[in-house]
Structure formats: structure tokens, C-alpha cells
C-alpha positions in Angstrom: 35.4 94.7 -42.0 34.9 92.5 -45.1 36.5 89.4 -46.6 37.3 89.5 -50.3 38.2 86.2 -52.0 39.8 85.9 -55.4 39.7 82.4 -57.1 41.9 82.1 -60.1 43.4 79.3 -62.1 46.8 79.5 -60.5 46.3 81.4 -57.2 43.8 81.9 -54.4 43.8 85.2 -52.5 41.8 86.1 -49.4 42.0 89.7 -48.0 40.3 91.6 -45.2 39.5 95.3 -45.8 37.5 98.0 -44.2 35.4 98.8 -47.3 37.0 102.2 -47.5 39.8 101.4 -49.8 43.5 100.3 -49.6 45.4 99.1 -47.8 44.1 95.7 -46.9 44.2 94.8 -43.2 45.4 91.3 -43.9 46.0 89.0 -46.9 46.4 85.2 -47.3 47.7 83.7 -50.5 47.6 80.1 -51.6 48.8 78.3 -54.8 46.1 76.5 -56.7 46.8 72.9 -57.7 44.6 72.4 -60.8 45.0 68.6 -60.7 43.2 68.5 -57.3 40.2 70.4 -58.7 37.7 72.8 -57.0 37.2 70.7 -53.9 40.8 71.4 -52.9 40.3 75.1 -53.4 37.2 75.0 -51.2 39.3 73.3 -48.5 41.8 76.1 -48.8 39.1 78.8 -48.5 37.7 77.1 -45.4 41.2 77.0 -43.8 42.4 80.5 -44.7 38.9 82.0 -44.2 38.4 80.6 -40.7 41.8 81.9 -39.7 41.0 85.4 -40.9 37.5 85.4 -39.3 39.0 84.4 -36.0 41.2 87.5 -36.1 38.9 90.2 -37.5 35.3 91.2 -37.1 34.2 90.4 -40.7 30.6 91.4 -41.6 30.4 90.0 -45.1 32.1 88.1 -47.9 32.7 89.0 -51.5 34.0 86.8 -54.3 35.9 87.6 -57.5 35.7 84.3 -59.5 37.9 83.6 -62.5 35.2 82.5 -64.9 31.5 83.1 -65.7 29.1 83.3 -62.8 25.5 84.1 -62.2 25.6 86.7 -59.4 21.8 86.7 -59.1 21.6 83.0 -58.2 24.9 82.9 -56.5 26.2 80.1 -58.6 29.4 79.5 -60.6 28.6 78.8 -64.3 31.9 77.1 -65.0 35.7 77.4 -64.8 37.8 77.1 -67.9 40.8 76.2 -65.8 39.8 74.1 -62.8 37.4 71.1 -62.8 34.6 70.8 -60.3 33.1 74.3 -60.4 30.4 73.9 -62.9 27.0 75.1 -61.5 28.4 75.2 -58.0 26.3 77.1 -55.5 29.2 79.1 -54.1 27.2 81.7 -52.3 25.1 79.2 -50.4 28.1 77.1 -49.6 30.0 80.1 -48.2 27.1 81.3 -46.2 26.7 78.0 -44.5 30.5 77.7 -43.9 31.0 81.2 -42.4 27.5 82.3 -41.4 27.8 85.7 -43.2 26.2 87.5 -46.1 27.9 86.7 -49.4 28.1 88.4 -52.8 29.5 86.9 -56.0 31.1 88.5 -59.1 33.4 87.6 -62.0 37.0 88.5 -61.3 37.3 91.1 -64.0 33.9 92.7 -63.0 35.0 93.1 -59.4 38.4 94.5 -60.5 36.4 97.1 -62.4 34.5 97.9 -59.3 37.8 98.3 -57.3 39.4 100.6 -59.9 36.2 102.7 -60.1 35.8 102.9 -56.3 39.4 103.1 -55.0 41.7 103.3 -58.0 42.3 105.1 -61.3 38.6 105.6 -62.0 37.6 107.0 -58.6 35.4 110.1 -58.9 34.3 109.3 -62.5 30.7 108.6 -63.4 31.2 105.8 -65.9 34.3 103.6 -65.8 35.2 100.8 -68.2 37.9 98.5 -67.0 40.0 96.3 -69.2 42.6 93.7 -68.3 45.1 92.7 -71.0 47.2 89.7 -70.1 47.0 86.1 -71.2 43.3 87.0 -72.0 41.3 90.2 -72.3 38.4 90.9 -70.0 36.2 93.9 -69.2 34.0 95.4 -66.6 31.6 98.3 -66.5 30.8 100.5 -63.5 28.3 103.4 -63.6 27.9 105.8 -60.7 29.7 103.3 -58.4 27.5 100.3 -59.3 28.8 97.3 -61.1 26.6 96.5 -64.1 25.4 93.2 -65.4 24.0 91.5 -62.3 22.1 88.4 -63.2 23.4 88.4 -66.8 25.6 85.6 -68.3 28.2 88.2 -69.2 28.7 91.9 -69.7 31.5 94.2 -71.1 33.4 91.2 -72.6 35.5 93.4 -74.9 38.0 90.6 -75.5 35.3 88.5 -77.1 34.2 91.1 -79.7 34.7 89.9 -83.3 37.0 92.4 -85.0 34.9 93.2 -88.1 32.3 91.5 -90.2 34.8 89.0 -91.6 35.3 87.5 -88.1 32.6 84.7 -88.5 34.6 82.2 -86.4 34.1 82.4 -82.7 37.8 81.9 -82.1 38.7 85.0 -84.1 38.3 87.6 -81.4 40.0 90.8 -80.1 41.5 88.5 -77.4 43.0 86.1 -80.0 44.9 89.0 -81.6 45.7 91.4 -78.8 46.3 89.4 -75.6 49.7 88.1 -74.8 49.5 84.9 -76.8 48.3 86.8 -79.8 51.3 89.1 -79.6 53.6 86.1 -79.4 51.9 84.4 -82.3 52.3 87.5 -84.4 56.0 87.7 -83.7 56.5 84.0 -84.5 54.6 84.4 -87.8 56.7 87.4 -88.8 59.9 85.5 -87.9 59.1 82.3 -89.7 56.8 83.4 -92.5 54.0 81.2 -91.2 50.4 82.0 -92.0 49.1 84.8 -89.8 45.7 85.2 -88.2 43.2 85.2 -91.1 42.0 88.7 -90.1 45.5 90.2 -90.5 46.4 91.7 -93.9 49.8 93.4 -94.1 50.0 93.2 -90.4 47.2 95.7 -89.8 43.7 94.1 -89.3 42.4 94.8 -92.8 43.5 98.5 -92.4 46.2 100.4 -94.1 48.5 102.2 -91.6 51.8 103.9 -92.5 52.8 104.6 -89.0 55.2 101.7 -88.9 57.8 100.4 -91.3 57.1 96.7 -91.6 59.9 94.2 -91.4 59.5 92.9 -94.9 60.1 96.5 -96.2 63.0 97.1 -93.9 66.6 97.1 -95.2 68.0 93.6 -95.4 70.7 94.1 -92.8 68.2 95.6 -90.3 65.7 92.8 -90.8 68.4 90.2 -90.3 69.7 91.9 -87.2 66.1 92.1 -85.8 65.6 88.4 -86.6 68.8 87.4 -84.8 67.9 89.6 -81.8 64.5 87.8 -81.2 66.0 84.4 -81.9 68.8 84.9 -79.4 66.2 85.9 -76.7 64.4 82.6 -77.1 67.6 80.5 -77.7 66.5 79.8 -81.3 63.2 78.2 -80.3 60.5 80.4 -81.6 57.9 78.4 -79.6 59.5 79.7 -76.5 59.2 83.4 -77.5 57.3 85.3 -74.9 55.5 88.6 -74.8 58.0 89.9 -72.4 60.8 89.1 -74.9 58.9 90.8 -77.7 58.4 93.9 -75.5 62.1 94.1 -74.6 63.0 93.9 -78.3 60.5 96.5 -79.2 61.9 98.9 -76.6 65.2 98.5 -78.4 63.7 99.4 -81.8 63.3 95.9 -83.2 60.9 96.3 -86.1 59.6 92.8 -86.0 58.7 93.2 -82.4 57.1 96.6 -83.0 55.0 95.1 -85.8 53.7 92.4 -83.4 52.8 95.1 -80.9 51.2 97.1 -83.6 48.8 94.3 -84.3 47.7 94.5 -80.6 47.4 98.3 -80.7 45.2 98.3 -83.8 43.0 95.5 -82.7 42.5 96.7 -79.1 42.3 100.3 -80.2 39.5 99.3 -82.6 37.6 97.5 -79.8 37.9 100.4 -77.4 36.8 102.8 -80.1 33.6 100.8 -80.6 33.0 100.6 -76.9 33.5 104.3 -76.4 31.2 105.1 -79.3 28.5 103.0 -77.6 28.9 103.8 -73.9 30.9 107.1 -73.8 32.6 106.3 -70.5 34.5 109.1 -68.7 37.5 106.9 -68.2 39.0 103.6 -69.5 41.2 101.9 -67.0 43.6 99.3 -68.3 45.5 96.7 -66.2 47.1 93.3 -66.7 50.5 92.2 -67.6 50.6 93.4 -71.2 49.7 97.0 -70.1 52.9 97.0 -67.9 54.9 97.7 -71.1 54.3 101.3 -70.2 53.4 104.5 -71.9 55.6 104.4 -75.0 55.0 100.8 -76.0 51.4 100.4 -74.9 49.4 103.4 -73.9 50.4 106.1 -76.3 50.1 103.9 -79.5 46.9 102.5 -78.1 45.4 106.0 -77.6 46.4 106.9 -81.2 44.5 103.8 -82.5 41.4 104.6 -80.4 41.3 108.1 -81.9 41.6 106.5 -85.4 38.5 104.3 -84.8 36.2 106.2 -82.4 33.2 108.3 -83.3 35.1 111.6 -83.9 33.0 113.9 -81.5 34.0 111.5 -78.7 37.7 111.4 -79.4 38.6 113.8 -76.6 35.9 112.8 -74.2 37.6 109.8 -72.5 40.7 109.3 -70.5 42.7 106.0 -71.1 44.8 105.4 -68.0 46.8 102.6 -66.3 45.2 100.7 -63.4 46.5 101.5 -59.9 45.7 98.6 -57.6 48.1 95.9 -59.0 47.8 92.3 -58.1 45.4 92.9 -55.2 42.8 94.5 -57.5 40.4 91.6 -57.5 40.5 91.2 -53.7 39.8 95.0 -53.3 36.9 94.6 -55.7 35.5 91.6 -53.8 35.8 93.7 -50.5 34.0 96.6 -52.2 31.3 94.2 -53.5 30.7 92.9 -50.0 30.7 96.4 -48.5 28.0 97.5 -50.9 25.6 95.1 -49.3 25.8 96.7 -45.8 
């Protein structure tokens, strides 16, 4: 058996698995108190880890860390959410604490390994995994092997600059297509604020007649759609969430649909470039934004990928939802540890 550990900015999960796929044999969850820093999380790992090791014959440990890591040296590069992780030798620390072999990966990378090994990408040669939530991350698995060991980063699709005008490092696919980008687009459409500098007519410097934009809608419809969104956030547009936008879009709200369209175009462009370069067999997408489902997320996204991809590859890749839900990083960490046996 193997111990998989997920370290995030808000949660810590430790699970024991056989290395042969779901379900996990046991799972321990802890809340992360950011104010107490990394030392507090390490104390939680020791407490929960020792409890699990006392109950199960664990042979190795795998990590999925929520931030950049150097898997070759076994060190965390940094955490953007919790202080105290910068250049921390997490593999050596864990080996000394538990007396077991330890492997380290970024959380999105090991999630990719999990989906490729046990989930929606199983049986496929090349799998590209994307998580779309408050941020956008990616991972690449080829013939069952996670790519990018020893590199600072790999498959960071969310940090692509969408086009040659994106000369600011903050103007990324993530800034437009992750949850906060959807929320910002909806607020801008509601209030008339300045939108993201890469957005022209709501469509990422690209004409697209597949949606009727709110400013071209009949006045009564535009007014009703505005009132619908404002009522959901109780009149405070700063409190408008991606979930509210999705609910409105499902009811045909054109402002909400326009905000989602920005996401579809931007992420579809990014996936189209990635497919053109890597030609994966399957693209697996998880994360909270993808839970909008087929009509609001996957079908419009597939249409945009076809719009931007190298045409001969348009029918060569499947774009499918992830299967392993909130335990995906732990499953990936278990898989990572199992590969070392």
C-alpha cells in the first residue's frame, strides 16, 4: 500500500491506496490554517501520517503539492498561499519522519497522472489534464509516465499568453478563463467598466457571431438580464460569483452567456494550440468551472477548440470530463509512489 498526500492552500488530504486504483483504503482530511504557516501543516502531516502508517502496511509516500516543486531534488520551490514552504526539502523531511521512500510532484501534475492511470484518460497513450477553477493548471502524461521531472514547470496552459498582444505577464489564459476571470467579465458587462485589455467586443480579438451580445439585445431583455444577475448578488456586483453566472446562463441570461463565452474562446484557443503542438489522444478537464456540465462548458469549449486547432487534428482528440473528483490529487500521489516500487 501507498500513502498519498495532497497539500493545498485550504485543505490537507492524506489517503492510503493499493496503487491499483480507486477506491482509497482510508482517507484523513484536515483544514489548513494559513496564518499558522507551513510548520503547522507539517505537524498535521506527522499526526495524520503516523496514524495511517500504524494501521496499514505502507511501502512508500507520494506528494501532490499546491505550488511549484523540483521533483528531482525533492524540494518545494515556493507556495503562493502559505508561508514557510520556500525551498523546503520535503522529500528528505518525510523520509526521516516516516522511514519510507518518497516522491514529489505538483498537485496538478499528479492529478494528471491519476486521471491518465485510473480515470477518464486510462488506456490512452498521451493524456493532457487541465483543471479549471480559481486558477488553471495542466499536466502531461505520456505512456503512463508523468512528464517534466526536474523542470521548473511543464504543461502550464493557464499561463499561456493569449496572442502576441499579451505582453504583460498578468494577461494570461488563466486571467480570462478561470473562475475570477468569468466573474470579472460579468461585472464589466453589468457596469460598463473597462474589460480585460485583450477583450474586444467580448471575444479575444476575434469576431464570433455565435452569441448575441448584451449591448445588441433588445432593451427589455438586457434590462431583465441585468436585474437577474443583480438580484443574485443582492445588488453588490463585487459579490457576484461564477456559480451565480452559471446559474443565470443556464436560464438564458445573455450577459452571463457572454461572460462564459469569453472563457470558452480563451480556453478553446489555448487547448487548440496545445493540441496542435502535442496531439494528445485525450484532454481531461476537471475543476469547479468544468462542473457547469456539457451544455454550458464542454460543448461550447469543443466548438472553440475546433475553431483554433490545426484542422487535420480537429477530430483526433477527445475532450472529456474528469472522473476522480476531489480525491484526484491523492490518487495521483498514490500512483506516483507506486511507480517507484
